[in-house]
N, C-alpha and C positions, 0 to 999 in steps of 0.2 A: 556851240550850237549842236546839237543831236543830229546825224543824215538817220533816218528810218529808209530801209534799203528792200524791199517786194521784189523777188522774185518770183518770177510768172512764168505758167506754161499753158494755155488754153484753161484760163480760170473765169474767162470774160463773166460767167453769169457769179461769179462772187467778189472778184476785183473792186469794182465800187464801194462794196457795203463794208470790205478792212478798210481802204483808203478814205468814207466817212467815219471812220468810228475814231480812226488817229484825226481826224481834223476836227471833231466834235471834243477831243480831249479838252485838257484844263492846262497845257504847257503850250506855248508860242513859238518857242523860238529854235525850229527845228527845219527840218528839209526834207520832200519825198525821193527817195532814185527809185523807177520802177524798172526792173530791167527783165525787158519782153525775150524769152527763150525761146524764139520762132516760134510763136505763134500764130495759126491759123483762123481762129476766133477774132473777137471784135476785140480784142485786147488792146488794143491802140484807139477806138470808141471811147470804150469806155474809160479810157483815160483823159481823153481828150474832154468828155461829159461832165467826169470829176475838175478840171480846171476853170470851165463857165459854171460850172453852181457854188467854188469856192476859191476862187479871185486872191484870197490873201493865203492860201497855202503856195508857196517854192515845190512843185513838182516837178520834175525833167521825168522824162521819158527815155530813155535807151534802146537800142535793139541787140542784144548778145546774140551774133549768129552758128557759135558752136554748141554745139548740143550738150545738156550738162550741166546738172542747180549747181555745181563745182563753177564751172565756167563760169555759169550767172550770177554765184555769190563773188566770186574774186571779182570780175567787173563792176557788182554794184561798190568793192571795195577803192577800184581805181577811180568812178565816178565821185564818190561822196567827197563833201567838204568841211564834214567834222571832223571834231576828233573821237569821237564816241559814233559806233557805227551799228545801229540796232537793225537785226534782220529778223522780221516779222512773215509768216508765212501769208500767203494768197488766199488761204482759205479760212480764214480766221476773222474775229473781231476783235478790240481789245477794249479794254475797261476802260473809261474818262481819265483817271491818275495817272495810266502806261509809261507814257512818257516824266512824265510829272517823278515818279519813282524813281525810274533810272537818275535822272537828270540829281535829284538830290543825292543819290546813295554814290555816284560819281563825284561828285563835286565832295560827302563827309571822309569819303576814300580813297585820297591820291594814290596811294597804294597799291592797291587792285585790280587787277588787268580785266576783269571781265567779269557777268553777272546775268543770270537767267531767272524769269520768272517762272510763277504757276501757269498752267494749262491747264486747263477745264474742255473736255470733250461736249459738245449740245449735240445731239442729233437729228437730222436734218431730214425730214419726213420719213422717218423711222425708228423704230425703238431698239433699244440693246437687248442682242438676242438671248434664248438661253443658256447658249454656249461659254458665253463672256463670265470669266473671272477674273480677278487680283489680278493676275498673272499675265491674261491676253487682255487685259484691258490698256493697259502704258503699250504697246506693242502694235494693236491697231488705231489708238484713239491720238498714241502721244499723252496722256493724261502724264503730269508731274505735279503733285503735290505732297509736298515734306513737312506741311503744317503750317502755322499762324508766325514762327516767328523769322526773323531777317537772321539766316544765317549760314556758314562755309559751308559748301555742298560736301559732302561726307566722301570718303574715299571708296574709287572708284563711281562714284554718280558727277555726273554733267548736266547741262541746261540743255533742252530743248532746242534743237537747230534753228525752231520755227520760232525761239521769245527766248535771245539771248543778244546781249548785247559789248561792244569788246571795243578798249583801248582802240587806234588804229596801229600805236605799237607794237603792238600784241603780232603783225602779220609784219611788221617789219622786223621781229625777234624770231620769229621762230617760223615765218613761211605763209603760205595763203594755203586753199583748201586744195586738196589731193583730186585733183580732175577725174583719176582714174574710180574714182570714189564718188556716191552721189548719186539720183537719182537723172537718167536720160533717156528724156522723152517717158514713154510709156515703161521703162524697165524700171525694177524697181530695190537697183543697186542703194547700197545706205554707208555710213558707219563715218562720211567725211568728217562729221562732229565729233563724233568719238576719237577720233584721228588727230585730230588738230587740239582737241585738251588733252591726247596722252604730250603731246609734242610740250603744253604749255606745260602741266604738271614736270615732265622732263626737265623743265629751265625752271621749277621753282614760282610758277604764277599762280595767283591765288584766283577763284573764282567765288559769286557767294547767291544765295537763294533769296529772290524777295518776293513773298507770298502776293504782294499788295501789285506785284506788275504784271494783271492777269488776263490770258486769251485763253480767247472762247475758240476753240477749234471744230469747227462743222464738219460733221461725220456725214456723209450720203447713204445711201444703201448698198452703192456698189461695194465700198469697204467693207462692208459685209459680207460678200459672198464669199463662195469656197476658195474660189478661182484665185481673187486677190487676195485671201488671208496663203493660199498655197505658194502666189511667187512672190509674196511679201517678207514670207519666213526662210524662202529659201535664198533669197535677196539677201537676208542676214548671212545664212551660211556663206553663199560668197565672196561678199564682203570682208568677213572675219579670214576667209583665206588670202584674199588680196592682201591686207593688212597686215596679219601677221607674217604672210611671208617674207615681204617686203622689208619688214622687221630683220629677221634672221630663220634659220631650221631650228632652232630650240626656241622661237616662240611660236612658231608654227605648233610644234610638238606639244608643247603643254598647252595651246588652245587646243589640241586636241585628247589631252588627257582631262581638263575641263568640264569637253563636251560629255566626256563619259561619266566622272561624276556625276552633271547636271541627269543623264540619263536615268541615273540611281534614284535623283531628287525631283523627278517626272513620274518616276512607276509608284514611289511612295503618296505621290499626289495624287494620283490617280486612284488605289486605291481607297482615300481619302475618300475623296468625290463621289466613287461607288456603294463606298459605306452610305452614303449619306444622300442615294439616292438622285445623286446630279451626274451621271455617266459621260454625258453631253460634253460638260466641263472639262472634265476628265479625258478624253479622247481627243477634245481638242489640242489640250495638252500636249499629248503625245504625240499628233500630225505636225504640231509649232518645232516637236525634238528632232521629229523625223525629219522635215524637212533643213531645217536648220544642217543637221552633221551630211545631208545628202548633197548643197552648197560647200560645206566645211571640205568637204575627201572630193569634190570638184568632178559628183558623179549627175 
């Protein structure tokens, strides 16, 4: 059995739709665990409405009072009854063959510990802005597309946190999500997935990309504002500062060196965009790098 864990915080407007998209899929042997992380909206009501409309689906609602996405994800591990735990974002939709793809993969590959599907953005009431480029699209929308072929994630790459599946044994072997990382309320700190997959890699674990386990990530207008972009990119720097310093001083200094190299690449890209008359895209990349650097340096 698969356990679909949906951690949610004040996303009642989206929650029913993602639950419905799971329920109308082609796979039947699953349960849904909704972890409410201190929502103040109609989250519980939307869960009850779904249970009324879909009595055939096993859904369990639980309330996690400790604020933070990592706390909620860890609560999902404790509540889940399946051997395969699938995390699905609360502001998304999944394709009909979504769970069937994961079930088939883990059945065929008993030696593999985790997998992640493709993530495709869908703009909800807005259009992609002119400053969006290949380099900022993944950052803002979470887009993940590595082609049409099932394959192992390349070195340095890993599944998106909102579309990833793990064997339960992963958390027994390497530990759970670091509660100092991940979103907390309206804070945009992240890197909890990167931290987990780094630990998995150090243990020799493998994880695969599944192109047909498609998740459509809904992008509202507020995620395209300057304020959101600045807070998101600053949060990346803060997360990286904490994550690397936890490992050791050498790791942190190495990350600072990589940041200097990335600045060089960013300036090269700015000139390329400028030459193509796309200065807005170049400027956004510079803002991205500046905010990450500020967070990384603790400023």
